[in-house]
C-alpha positions in Angstrom: 0.0 0.0 0.0 1.2 3.5 -0.7 2.0 5.5 2.4 2.2 8.9 0.5 -0.6 10.3 2.7 -1.5 13.9 2.5 -3.5 15.7 5.1 -5.6 18.9 4.7 -6.8 20.3 8.0 -10.4 21.3 7.9 -10.3 23.6 10.9 -8.0 24.5 13.8 -9.9 22.4 16.4 -10.8 19.2 14.6 -11.0 17.4 11.3 -8.7 16.6 8.3 -9.1 15.3 4.8 -6.8 12.4 4.0 -5.7 11.5 0.4 -3.1 9.2 -1.1 -4.4 5.9 0.3 -6.8 3.1 -0.8 -8.5 1.7 2.2 -9.6 -1.4 0.3 -6.0 -2.7 0.4 -4.5 -4.3 3.6 -3.2 -1.6 5.9 0.5 -1.9 6.3 2.4 -0.8 9.4 3.7 2.5 8.0 0.2 3.6 6.9 -1.3 2.4 10.2 1.2 4.5 12.2 0.6 7.6 10.0 -3.1 7.3 10.4 -2.9 6.9 14.1 -0.7 10.0 14.3 -3.1 12.0 12.2 -6.0 10.8 14.3 -4.3 12.1 17.4 -3.7 15.5 15.8 -7.0 16.0 14.1 -9.5 13.7 16.0 -11.5 12.8 12.9 -10.2 11.9 9.5 -12.2 11.9 6.2 -11.5 9.8 3.2 -13.2 10.2 -0.2 -14.1 7.5 -2.7 -13.4 4.5 -0.6 -15.9 1.8 -1.7 -14.9 -0.7 0.9 -16.9 -3.9 1.4 -18.2 -4.8 4.9 -15.4 -7.3 5.2 -12.8 -4.8 4.1 -14.2 -2.2 6.6 -14.1 -4.8 9.4 -10.5 -5.8 8.5 -9.4 -2.1 8.4 -11.0 -1.4 11.8 -9.5 -4.5 13.3 -6.0 -3.2 12.5 -6.6 -0.7 15.3 -7.8 -3.2 17.9 -10.6 -5.6 18.8 -14.1 -4.8 17.6 -17.2 -4.1 19.5 -20.4 -6.0 18.8 -23.4 -3.6 19.2 -26.2 -4.9 21.4 -29.1 -3.0 19.8 -28.5 -2.1 16.1 -28.8 -4.7 13.3 -25.6 -5.8 11.6 -24.5 -6.9 8.2 -25.2 -10.6 7.6 -22.2 -12.7 8.5 -20.2 -9.5 9.5 -21.5 -8.8 13.0 -18.8 -6.2 13.6 -20.5 -3.9 11.0 -23.7 -2.3 12.2 -26.2 -1.0 9.7 -27.7 2.5 10.3 -30.6 2.4 7.9 -33.0 5.3 8.4 -36.0 6.8 6.6 -39.6 7.9 7.3 -40.5 4.4 8.6 -37.4 4.0 10.7 -36.6 7.4 12.1 -33.0 8.3 13.0 -32.1 8.3 16.7 -28.6 9.8 16.5 -29.6 13.4 15.9 -28.1 14.5 19.2 -24.5 15.1 20.3 -23.1 11.8 21.6 -20.0 9.8 22.0 -20.4 6.2 20.9 -21.1 3.5 23.5 -20.1 5.4 26.7 -22.6 3.2 28.5 -19.9 0.5 28.9 -16.8 0.4 31.2 -14.4 0.6 28.2 -16.0 2.7 25.5 -14.6 2.4 21.9 -11.4 4.2 21.2 -12.5 4.9 17.6 -15.1 4.2 14.9 -15.2 4.0 11.1 -18.3 5.1 9.3 -18.9 4.3 5.6 -21.6 6.0 3.4 -23.5 3.3 1.6 -26.7 5.1 0.4 -27.4 8.8 0.6 -30.4 11.1 0.3 -30.4 13.7 -2.5 -29.4 16.3 0.1 -28.9 16.5 3.8 -27.7 13.9 6.2 -24.5 15.6 7.1 -22.6 14.6 10.3 -20.8 17.0 12.6 -18.0 16.2 15.0 -16.9 18.2 18.1 -13.7 18.2 20.0 -14.1 17.6 23.7 -10.5 18.8 24.1 -11.2 22.1 22.4 -14.4 22.5 24.4 -12.6 21.8 27.7 -9.8 24.2 27.0 -12.2 27.0 26.1 -13.9 26.9 29.5 -12.9 29.4 32.1 -10.3 28.2 34.6 -12.6 28.3 37.6 -15.1 26.0 35.8 -12.4 23.6 34.7 -11.2 23.4 38.3 -14.8 22.7 39.5 -15.3 19.9 37.0 -12.0 18.2 37.8 -12.8 15.1 39.9 -16.5 15.0 39.2 -18.0 11.8 37.8 -21.2 11.2 35.7 -23.5 8.3 35.0 -23.9 7.0 31.5 -26.9 4.8 30.7 -27.8 2.9 27.5 -31.6 3.5 28.1 -31.3 7.2 27.6 -30.8 6.7 23.9 -32.4 3.3 23.5 -35.7 3.5 25.4 -37.8 0.3 25.5 -40.8 2.1 23.9 -38.9 2.5 20.7 -36.4 -0.4 20.7 -38.6 -3.1 22.3 -41.8 -2.8 20.4 -42.0 -6.5 19.2 -41.5 -9.7 21.2 -38.1 -10.3 19.4 -37.0 -6.8 20.0 -38.0 -7.0 23.6 -35.9 -10.1 24.2 -32.9 -8.4 22.5 -33.4 -5.2 24.5 -33.8 -7.0 27.8 -30.6 -8.9 27.2 -28.8 -5.7 26.2 -30.1 -3.9 29.3 -29.0 -6.8 31.6 -25.5 -6.8 30.1 -25.2 -3.0 30.1 -26.2 -1.5 33.5 -25.4 2.2 34.0 -21.7 3.0 34.5 -19.8 6.0 35.9 -17.0 7.8 34.1 -15.1 11.0 34.9 -16.6 14.3 33.6 -13.1 15.3 32.4 -11.2 12.5 30.7 -7.5 12.2 30.0 -6.6 10.9 26.6 -4.5 7.8 27.2 -2.1 8.5 24.4 -1.8 12.3 24.0 -2.3 13.1 27.7 -4.7 15.9 26.7 -7.8 16.4 28.8 -11.3 17.0 27.5 -15.0 16.9 28.3 -16.5 13.4 28.6 -20.2 14.0 29.0 -22.7 13.7 26.2 -26.3 14.3 25.6 -26.9 10.8 24.2 -25.9 8.7 27.3 -25.0 11.0 30.3 -27.8 11.1 32.8 -26.5 13.0 35.8 -23.4 14.1 37.6 -23.0 11.9 40.6 -21.7 14.4 43.2 -24.3 17.1 42.5 -27.9 17.5 43.4 -30.4 16.8 40.6 -31.1 20.5 39.8 -27.4 21.4 39.9 -26.5 18.4 37.7 -29.2 19.2 35.2 -28.1 22.9 34.9 -24.4 22.0 34.6 -24.9 19.3 32.0 -27.1 21.6 30.0 -24.4 24.2 30.0 -21.7 21.6 29.0 -23.9 20.0 26.2 -24.4 23.5 24.7 -20.8 24.4 25.1 -19.4 21.3 23.3 -21.6 22.1 20.3 -20.2 25.6 19.7 -19.2 26.0 16.1 -15.6 26.8 17.1 -15.3 23.2 18.4 -16.8 21.4 15.4 -16.3 20.3 11.9 -19.2 19.4 9.5 -18.9 16.7 6.8 -21.2 16.6 3.7 -21.3 13.0 2.7 -20.7 11.6 -0.8 -21.2 8.0 -1.7 -18.4 5.8 -0.4 -16.9 8.5 1.8 -15.4 7.1 5.0 -14.8 8.8 8.4 -12.5 7.5 11.1 -12.7 9.3 14.4 -11.1 9.1 17.8 -14.1 8.3 20.0 -12.3 9.0 23.3 -12.6 12.8 23.3 -15.0 13.6 20.5 -18.8 13.8 20.0 -20.8 13.6 16.8 -24.3 14.6 15.6 -26.0 13.1 12.5 -28.4 15.6 11.1 -31.9 14.3 10.4 -32.9 16.8 7.7 -33.3 14.3 4.9 -36.6 12.6 5.7 -38.6 11.0 4.2 -35.6 10.0 2.0 -33.3 7.1 3.0 -29.8 7.1 4.4 -27.7 3.9 5.0 -24.4 3.9 6.8 -22.1 1.1 7.9 -20.1 1.5 11.1 -17.4 -0.5 13.0 -16.2 0.4 16.5 -12.8 -0.4 17.9 -12.6 -1.4 21.5 -11.0 1.1 23.9 -10.0 1.3 27.5 -11.4 2.5 30.8 -11.6 6.3 31.0 -9.6 8.1 33.7 
């Protein structure tokens, strides 16, 4: 594989366009290391015209670690590591909020790879935000107050039974997922295990409350932090084209899939790379 990668930063806080690589080929060590370095610097990488098969996407993701099997979403037949996000007017999207993937487990994914398989005529963009940039732009007194606080993350906040357990089969799967994924507690401010940088680690999708605060205090502070993360200065927006692929560092980023394309259909394939326990 060619390792003549070129990077074009898409903003000072987050995002870079990568060219000079074909992700359908096996990923060699040199390219692997270059991509990891770029991921640390830019937090989310975008690749154009990468028509990977589900198997190729799985193998690419597996070069960065073990893969997560999602407990709720459907997956590609015979490739359980690739979940299918297939949304339209009959299956409404549920990821049109700011979230970090799978923070409801003890060791949330370190990263994820998302491939555009079918797109609406317009709309359906995804935005990413840097938790590092968001943390660093808070005032020093607020950063000190947040240090040492912890927050609960719960699968049910984004996957309520009334939507994801409507049929007997769905109910069985949902009950199993709920039993295997009770609420967990993570630090509000996470340290990146590689770069050592610190960032906000609460998200609207899964964070329910700050453990050390009273309910009203927690609600008010989380509302402030959710709004702060989403400031344009902390974000990058990607307008998908067919076979684009995004690879993001899930440890200190959040993302938001816009739901402006309905009733048209949008299909994405995603693989998630297992991570470590936040600290």
